[in-house]
C-alpha positions, -999 to 999 in steps of 0.1 A, spaced: -48 -1 213 -63 -33 225 -63 -62 200 -40 -44 175 -14 -65 158 19 -48 148 41 -55 119 78 -48 127 70 -21 153 66 -20 190 33 -9 205 44 26 215 56 33 180 24 19 165 4 44 187 25 73 175 20 64 139 -17 55 142 -42 83 137 -60 73 169 -90 56 152 -101 24 170 -114 9 138 -84 0 117 -104 -6 86 -117 30 84 -85 45 70 -89 24 38 -114 37 14 -124 26 -21 -121 58 -40 -156 72 -49 -161 74 -86 -133 50 -94 -142 27 -123 -125 -5 -134 -105 3 -165 -86 -19 -188 -50 -27 -179 -37 -6 -208 -56 25 -197 -45 20 -161 -9 16 -171 -11 47 -192 -23 66 -162 6 53 -142 31 61 -169 18 97 -171 21 103 -134 51 125 -139 75 105 -118 52 104 -87 52 66 -87 78 54 -62 72 16 -66 51 -6 -89 48 -44 -92 24 -72 -97 19 -95 -67 2 -129 -61 -16 -136 -28 2 -166 -12 -16 -167 21 -44 -150 41 -43 -144 78 -14 -167 85 -15 -160 122 -52 -162 125 -80 -136 120 -75 -107 143 -103 -83 131 -137 -89 115 -131 -66 85 -94 -67 81 -72 -95 67 -34 -97 65 -22 -110 32 12 -125 24 22 -119 -13 51 -124 -36 59 -108 -70 76 -123 -100 106 -102 -92 111 -117 -57 95 -87 -38 76 -98 -7 46 -80 6 27 -83 39 -3 -60 39 -35 -54 59 -66 -48 37 -102 -40 46 -119 -71 32 -154 -55 33 -142 -29 7 -117 -50 -12 -116 -88 -7 -87 -108 -22 -84 -146 -25 -54 -168 -23 -39 -172 -58 -53 -139 -70 -30 -114 -87 -30 -76 -83 -10 -46 -93 3 -24 -65 17 11 -68 31 35 -43 29 72 -53 36 105 -36 6 122 -53 -25 113 -72 -19 141 -97 -12 127 -132 15 154 -139 33 145 -106 27 180 -91 24 180 -53 -11 182 -38 -23 210 -15 -38 203 19 -75 205 8 -95 177 -7 -99 181 -45 -136 177 -54 -132 189 -90 -135 154 -104 -105 159 -127 -86 128 -137 -62 113 -112 -39 83 -108 -66 67 -86 -89 64 -116 -69 35 -129 -71 16 -96 -98 0 -74 -85 4 -39 -65 34 -25 -50 41 9 -29 70 22 -2 66 48 33 72 61 65 52 61 76 48 97 106 24 93 130 13 66 158 -12 71 183 -31 50 191 -67 59 219 -90 46 210 -127 46 233 -151 30 250 -125 9 217 -111 -4 208 -76 6 171 -68 10 154 -36 20 122 -35 40 98 -5 40 71 -4 67 41 19 61 11 26 83 -22 35 66 -41 47 97 -35 14 115 -35 -9 85 1 -19 81 23 -29 51 58 -44 50 74 -44 15 107 -63 11 126 -59 -22 159 -52 -37 173 -20 -22 175 -2 -55 137 -8 -60 129 9 -27 154 37 -29 127 64 -35 109 55 -3 123 72 29 112 73 65 84 99 71 74 99 34 37 102 30 23 81 1 -7 66 -16 -10 28 -20 -30 19 -51 -43 -16 -60 -62 -32 -88 -68 -69 -97 -51 -80 -129 
């Protein structure tokens, strides 16, 4: 685990969550066959996801690599939404580069099935429409930590998710993160708006 940076987790916990891959950018994949679609088509796909979407918001990139660049192909982005959600996320910049000031839509979903039905353990090669079709960058991971903090009378929830070593911390109002629990497996879906 040399050179790895952690986000709200000690090194032993990061090893337990990580899939053992020494290349943290390898867990993020741009979905093959995904095409850019208009925002209305993409939002229709998200709306028909049968309740599989656990969180959705639009973020703006505030800063890139605030603690310095740790990996050649991965950057850590600090982002904020219009609704005061804060996001710190590691992204494979070879596959999906973002710039400071750029806005993107982010969704967390338990399945890529449009009807919200759970997926089986095998990879679906049928090419049938999925939630990923409306997005440009998709990762799969697991929530390893969730906490609530009270600062100055304002309660905020933080969800920490590992995508095979690429980490995410999402801070928002607790009611917006109530569907995310520890050990939940989920997809992260992103597209530039």
